[in-house]
C-alpha positions as CSV (number, residue, x, y, z in Angstrom):
1,M,3.4,-10.6,6.9
2,H,1.9,-11.3,3.7
3,P,3.4,-14.4,2.2
4,S,1.4,-13.9,-0.9
5,L,-1.1,-11.5,-2.5
6,R,-4.4,-12.9,-4.1
7,S,-5.2,-12.3,-7.7
8,A,-8.3,-10.3,-8.6
9,T,-11.6,-11.9,-8.7
10,L,-14.5,-11.0,-10.8
11,Q,-15.9,-9.1,-7.8
12,D,-12.8,-7.0,-7.7
13,C,-12.9,-6.4,-11.3
14,I,-16.6,-5.2,-11.0
15,L,-15.5,-2.8,-8.1
16,W,-12.4,-1.5,-10.2
17,I,-14.9,-0.8,-13.2
18,L,-17.6,1.0,-10.7
19,R,-14.5,2.9,-9.4
20,R,-14.8,1.7,-6.0
21,Y,-11.4,0.3,-6.4
22,R,-8.4,2.1,-8.1
23,R,-5.4,0.6,-10.0
24,F,-1.9,1.1,-9.1
25,R,1.2,0.2,-10.9
26,V,4.3,-0.9,-8.9
27,T,7.4,0.9,-10.3
28,G,10.2,0.1,-7.9
29,H,11.8,-3.0,-6.2
30,S,10.9,-2.2,-2.3
31,M,8.4,-4.9,-2.3
32,T,10.1,-7.6,-3.8
33,P,9.7,-10.4,-4.1
34,L,6.0,-9.9,-3.1
35,L,5.5,-7.4,-5.9
36,R,7.8,-6.4,-8.6
37,P,8.1,-3.6,-10.9
38,G,5.2,-3.6,-13.5
39,N,2.9,-5.5,-11.1
40,E,-0.5,-4.0,-10.7
41,V,-2.5,-3.9,-7.6
42,L,-6.2,-2.8,-6.8
43,I,-6.4,-0.5,-3.7
44,D,-9.6,0.3,-1.7
45,P,-9.3,4.0,-1.2
46,T,-12.1,3.8,1.4
47,A,-10.6,1.1,3.6
48,Y,-9.4,3.2,6.4
49,T,-12.4,5.9,6.3
50,H,-13.6,4.7,9.9
51,T,-10.6,2.7,10.9
52,L,-6.9,2.6,11.4
53,P,-4.6,0.5,9.2
54,T,-3.5,-2.7,10.8
55,P,0.1,-4.2,11.0
56,G,0.6,-6.3,8.1
57,D,-1.5,-4.3,5.7
58,I,-0.1,-3.2,2.3
59,V,-0.9,0.2,1.4
60,V,-0.2,3.0,-1.1
61,A,0.7,6.2,0.4
62,A,1.9,9.7,-0.6
63,H,5.7,9.9,0.2
64,P,6.0,12.2,3.2
65,Q,9.1,14.2,1.5
66,Q,7.9,14.1,-2.0
67,P,4.0,14.3,-1.9
68,A,3.4,13.8,-5.6
69,L,5.2,10.4,-5.4
70,R,3.2,7.4,-4.5
71,I,4.8,4.5,-2.4
72,I,3.6,0.9,-1.6
73,K,4.7,-0.5,1.7
74,R,3.7,-2.8,4.5
75,V,2.4,-1.4,7.6
76,E,4.7,-2.4,10.5
77,F,2.7,-0.8,13.4
78,V,0.4,2.1,14.0
79,E,0.5,4.8,16.5
80,P,-2.8,5.6,18.5
81,D,-2.9,8.9,16.6
82,G,-2.9,6.9,13.3
83,R,0.5,7.6,12.0
84,C,1.8,4.7,10.4
85,Y,5.6,3.0,10.3
86,L,5.7,1.7,6.7
87,K,8.5,-0.7,5.6
88,G,9.3,-2.3,2.3
89,A,9.8,-6.2,1.8
90,N,13.2,-5.7,0.4
91,P,15.0,-3.4,3.0
92,D,18.1,-3.0,0.8
93,A,16.0,-1.4,-2.1
94,S,13.5,0.6,0.1
95,S,13.1,4.1,1.2
96,D,10.6,3.8,4.0
97,S,9.8,4.8,7.6
98,R,13.4,4.2,8.5
99,Q,14.6,7.1,6.5
100,F,11.5,9.4,6.5
101,G,9.6,8.3,9.9
102,L,5.9,7.8,10.5
103,V,3.6,8.8,8.0
104,P,0.1,10.4,8.9
105,Q,-3.0,8.4,8.1
106,A,-4.2,11.3,5.8
107,Q,-1.3,10.5,3.5
108,V,-2.3,6.7,3.2
109,M,-4.4,6.7,0.1
110,G,-5.4,3.2,0.4
111,K,-5.3,-0.6,1.1
112,V,-3.9,-2.8,-1.4
113,I,-6.7,-5.7,-1.9
114,C,-5.2,-7.8,-4.6
115,R,-2.9,-8.1,-7.7
116,F,-4.5,-7.0,-10.9
117,P,-5.5,-8.7,-13.2
């Protein structure tokens, strides 16, 4: 569990400028109190190129039932085949794996690295 998420460092900002990291804006309440609507985070889209997500990671993924929609959730567990059980920090305001099931690793777009700015 992530009690907090660090703020961006100069190195994070440089990696964003160089397009190694991507910026993502939180729009819903599913991750409150950790992340609130309007918060921005940097994600590393290459974090899971050669490895599986780890329980406790916060990730951005394509919604399994609405692929154009991006969601931000915490990884609860990962199946050996890479499918992830994703859950919001605020269960009352979250649509997550409790509703849509496991998310294929291919739909995980990146690991949240830090808050931005």
